[in-house]
N, C-alpha and C positions, 0 to 999 in steps of 0.2 A: 475561519482560518483553516480548520481541519478539512472542510470541503474543498477549498482551493488547493490544499496540499494533496488531497486525494486524486485530483485530476491532472496533476503535473505529469505522471507517467504517460497518460493518454496524449498530452500535448507533445511530449518528447517523441513518442511513437509516431504521431502524425508528421512531425517535423523531419525525422530521420528516415521515414518509410521509403522515400524514393532512392535513398542511398544504401539501404540495407541489401545484403545479398539475398537472392531468391530463396535459398534454403538457409535457415538460421538455427543456431544451436538452441535447444530448449532445455537440455539437461546436461549437467557436468558431473563427473565422478569426483572422488576425493582427491585425485591428483590434478584437478582443474583441467581435465581433458573432456572436450565435448563428446558425448556418447549417444546423443539423440538429436535428430534434426527434423524440422518441419518447415513448411512453406511460411513465408513471412506474413501472409494474410490468414494464417490458421487461427481458429478459435482459441487454441492454447496460448498463442501470443497475446491475444486480446485479454484472456483470463489473467495472465501474468500482469498485464497493465491494470486490470480491474481489481487486483488484490487489495490495493490501498483503499479504493472506493468501497469495496465489500466490507473491509475492516471498519471503515468509518461508519457505514450504515449499521453494522452490528453493535458497535460501541454506542452509537446514538440511541438505539433501542434499549441498551442496557443502562443508560444514564439515570432513569428514574430509580432503578434498583440500586445503583451505586450511590445515588444521592441519599437514599435512606440509610445505607450502610455507613456513610461518612458523616452523617448529621451528628453534630455534637451538641451537648447541652448549652455550651457557651455561645454557640452560633458563630464559631470561628470562620472568618472569611477564607482562610487557607483550606480548612477542611471542606467547606462548601464548594471550592473551586477544583477539588481533586477529580471529580468525574470528568470535567472538561479537559483537564490536563491529561488524564488517562486516555481520553479519546484522541487528543492531539498526539500523544506519544505513540500509541498504537498505529495511527494513520501515518505518522512519520516513519516508523520502522518499515511498514509495508511499502511506502512510497520509495524509500531508499532501496529496498530489494528490487522493486520493479525498474527503477532507474539504472541500477547496477546491471541488471540483465540486459536492458536495452543498449547500454553503452558497450557492453561486452559483445553484443551480437554482430 
């Protein structure tokens, strides 16, 4: 599920790419005013789409470490599922950030 969630920004990007303006805002200041623009096919735009996938891969590699940290003596099912939930949450946050950027572009 986390993997599917991590590729949603890529799917949206490919879907809206033809309708995006040639120069798209890549950075906004605190007043929500765009202050940096790049070409819509720039590697920076791809990187913003890839943030959720990168976060997914990093948390996937951290799962064995997190599993040891959350292992309880009773073998609680909730405690054992926390690393997977953590991966899902982190992937969700970065997917939402990527989607918000794309919809604002």
